[in-house]
C-alpha positions as CSV (number, residue, x, y, z in Angstrom):
1,X,-60.4,-43.9,-92.2
2,X,-63.6,-43.5,-94.5
3,X,-63.7,-44.9,-97.7
4,X,-65.7,-43.4,-101.0
5,X,-68.8,-45.0,-101.0
6,X,-69.3,-43.0,-104.4
7,X,-68.6,-45.6,-106.6
8,X,-70.6,-48.5,-105.1
9,X,-73.8,-45.8,-105.0
10,X,-72.8,-45.1,-108.9
11,X,-73.1,-49.0,-109.6
12,X,-75.8,-49.2,-107.4
13,X,-77.9,-46.4,-108.4
14,X,-77.6,-48.2,-112.3
15,X,-78.3,-51.5,-111.6
16,X,-81.2,-50.3,-109.2
17,X,-82.4,-48.4,-113.1
18,X,-81.8,-52.0,-114.5
19,X,-84.1,-53.9,-111.5
20,X,-87.0,-51.4,-112.6
21,X,-86.3,-52.0,-116.3
22,X,-86.4,-56.2,-115.5
23,X,-89.9,-55.2,-113.7
24,X,-91.2,-53.5,-116.0
25,X,-90.2,-56.2,-118.7
26,X,-91.6,-58.7,-116.4
27,X,-94.9,-56.8,-116.2
28,X,-95.3,-56.5,-120.0
29,X,-94.4,-60.3,-120.5
30,X,-96.6,-61.3,-117.8
31,X,-99.7,-59.1,-119.0
32,X,-98.9,-60.3,-122.2
33,X,-99.1,-63.6,-121.1
34,X,-102.5,-62.9,-119.1
35,X,-104.1,-61.5,-122.3
36,X,-103.2,-64.8,-124.3
37,X,-104.5,-67.0,-121.4
38,X,-107.5,-64.9,-121.9
39,X,-108.0,-64.8,-125.3
40,X,-107.0,-68.4,-126.0
41,X,-110.6,-69.9,-125.3
42,X,-112.1,-67.1,-128.4
43,X,-109.1,-68.2,-131.1
44,X,-110.4,-70.3,-133.8
45,X,-106.9,-71.8,-135.3
46,X,-106.1,-73.5,-131.6
47,X,-102.5,-74.9,-133.0
48,X,-101.5,-71.3,-133.8
49,X,-102.6,-69.7,-130.4
50,X,-100.7,-72.7,-128.6
51,X,-97.6,-72.0,-130.3
52,X,-97.8,-68.1,-129.5
53,X,-99.2,-69.0,-125.9
54,X,-95.6,-71.3,-125.9
55,X,-93.5,-68.4,-127.2
56,X,-94.9,-66.3,-124.7
57,X,-94.8,-68.4,-121.5
58,X,-90.8,-69.1,-122.5
59,X,-90.4,-64.9,-123.5
60,X,-92.0,-64.5,-119.9
61,X,-90.0,-67.2,-118.2
62,X,-86.6,-66.0,-119.7
63,X,-87.9,-62.2,-118.8
64,X,-88.7,-63.0,-114.8
65,X,-84.7,-65.3,-114.9
66,X,-83.2,-62.2,-115.6
67,X,-85.2,-60.0,-113.8
68,X,-84.2,-62.5,-110.6
69,X,-80.5,-62.2,-111.2
70,X,-80.5,-58.4,-111.7
71,X,-81.8,-58.0,-108.6
72,X,-79.3,-60.4,-107.5
73,X,-76.3,-58.4,-108.2
74,X,-78.3,-55.1,-107.5
75,X,-78.9,-56.7,-103.3
76,X,-75.2,-58.2,-103.1
77,X,-73.9,-54.4,-104.3
78,X,-76.3,-52.6,-102.4
79,X,-75.8,-54.6,-99.4
80,X,-71.7,-53.5,-99.9
81,X,-72.7,-50.0,-100.2
82,X,-74.7,-50.1,-96.9
83,X,-71.8,-51.6,-95.2
84,X,-69.4,-49.1,-95.6
85,X,-71.7,-46.0,-95.7
86,X,-72.5,-47.6,-91.8
87,X,-68.7,-47.9,-91.3
88,X,-68.3,-44.0,-92.8
89,X,-70.9,-43.4,-90.6
90,X,-69.1,-44.4,-87.3
91,X,-66.2,-42.3,-88.4
92,X,-68.6,-39.1,-88.2
93,X,-70.5,-39.9,-85.6
94,X,-70.1,-43.4,-83.5
95,X,-72.4,-42.1,-80.5
96,X,-75.9,-42.4,-82.8
97,X,-74.9,-45.8,-83.8
98,X,-77.0,-48.6,-82.4
99,X,-75.9,-51.3,-84.6
100,X,-72.9,-52.8,-85.2
101,X,-71.6,-52.2,-89.0
102,X,-71.8,-56.3,-89.0
103,X,-75.4,-55.0,-88.9
104,X,-75.0,-53.7,-92.0
105,X,-74.9,-57.4,-93.9
106,X,-76.5,-59.5,-91.2
107,X,-79.6,-58.0,-90.5
108,X,-80.7,-58.5,-93.8
109,X,-80.8,-62.4,-93.4
110,X,-82.0,-62.7,-90.3
111,X,-85.4,-63.7,-90.4
112,X,-88.0,-61.6,-88.4
113,X,-85.4,-59.1,-87.6
114,X,-85.0,-58.0,-91.2
115,X,-87.8,-56.1,-91.1
116,X,-86.3,-53.9,-88.0
117,X,-82.7,-54.2,-88.3
118,X,-81.4,-52.8,-91.5
119,X,-83.8,-49.7,-91.0
120,X,-82.4,-49.0,-87.1
121,X,-78.8,-49.2,-89.2
122,X,-80.1,-46.4,-91.5
123,X,-81.6,-44.4,-89.7
124,X,-77.9,-44.2,-87.4
125,X,-76.2,-43.2,-90.9
126,X,-78.8,-40.9,-91.4
127,X,-78.0,-39.4,-88.3
128,X,-74.3,-39.5,-88.4
129,X,-74.4,-38.6,-91.4
130,X,-76.1,-35.0,-90.8
131,X,-74.6,-32.0,-90.9
132,X,-72.8,-30.5,-88.0
133,X,-74.6,-27.4,-86.5
134,X,-72.5,-23.9,-86.1
135,X,-72.5,-25.1,-82.3
136,X,-71.0,-28.4,-82.7
137,X,-74.3,-30.7,-82.2
138,X,-75.9,-32.4,-85.3
139,X,-79.0,-30.3,-87.1
140,X,-81.7,-32.5,-87.2
141,X,-82.7,-33.9,-90.4
142,X,-86.6,-35.2,-91.0
143,X,-86.9,-38.8,-91.4
144,X,-90.0,-38.9,-93.8
145,X,-87.6,-40.2,-96.7
146,X,-86.1,-42.8,-95.1
147,X,-89.3,-43.9,-93.0
148,X,-91.1,-43.8,-96.8
149,X,-88.0,-45.9,-98.6
150,X,-88.5,-48.6,-95.9
151,X,-92.3,-48.8,-95.4
152,X,-92.0,-49.4,-99.2
153,X,-89.1,-52.0,-98.8
154,X,-91.5,-53.7,-96.0
155,X,-94.5,-53.5,-98.2
156,X,-92.5,-55.0,-101.9
157,X,-91.2,-57.8,-99.6
158,X,-94.5,-58.9,-97.9
159,X,-96.5,-58.4,-101.4
160,X,-93.9,-60.6,-103.1
161,X,-94.4,-63.5,-100.0
162,X,-98.0,-62.9,-100.2
163,X,-97.4,-63.6,-104.2
164,X,-95.4,-66.3,-103.7
165,X,-97.8,-67.9,-101.7
166,X,-101.1,-67.3,-103.3
167,X,-99.6,-67.6,-107.4
168,X,-99.6,-71.5,-106.7
169,X,-103.2,-71.7,-106.1
170,X,-104.2,-68.9,-108.4
171,X,-102.6,-70.2,-111.7
172,X,-102.6,-68.7,-114.6
173,X,-103.9,-65.3,-115.6
174,X,-105.5,-64.2,-111.9
175,X,-101.4,-65.3,-111.1
176,X,-100.1,-63.6,-113.3
177,X,-102.1,-60.3,-112.6
178,X,-101.3,-60.5,-108.8
179,X,-97.1,-61.1,-109.9
180,X,-97.5,-57.7,-112.1
181,X,-99.0,-55.8,-108.9
182,X,-96.4,-56.8,-106.8
183,X,-93.7,-56.1,-109.2
184,X,-95.1,-52.1,-109.9
185,X,-95.0,-51.8,-106.1
186,X,-91.3,-52.9,-106.2
187,X,-90.6,-50.7,-108.8
188,X,-92.2,-47.9,-106.7
């Protein structure tokens, strides 16, 4: 029997708000640190500038640690919610479910397939949750929102991977700018 996903959806929504808040904080502290580095050469009092730079660096480190923790917790709860909605969709209309309910969890962790399998699960949920017409068939629902969400998710994952690879060679202000851009995409 279907189990209500409402409690999980509220928790996921609240945590997504927390992810946005931590992304904004990371962007702010990262850009502040970037500005401190860029202004360091112009500072007359290098000892005071060095102290402020260390403090800004520590603040940014703490912010990014909190950001990663909140993202991880949100991801776990999102996957629990996603699995529950997939199981419910099976009850509503099993004929449109192309992926088993286990893929609602496992699809996120299979390399390369994680760019496509969760979307297929979401598409089955989307289709199975569509209203029933008076004739008894499912009403066709536009997939624009689903496609937009998935496209942004893939773009965000790719931006994070590119950022992770590039920041090693772009240490300092340029690397922080790239990280801020990836965080901004994640917010969207």
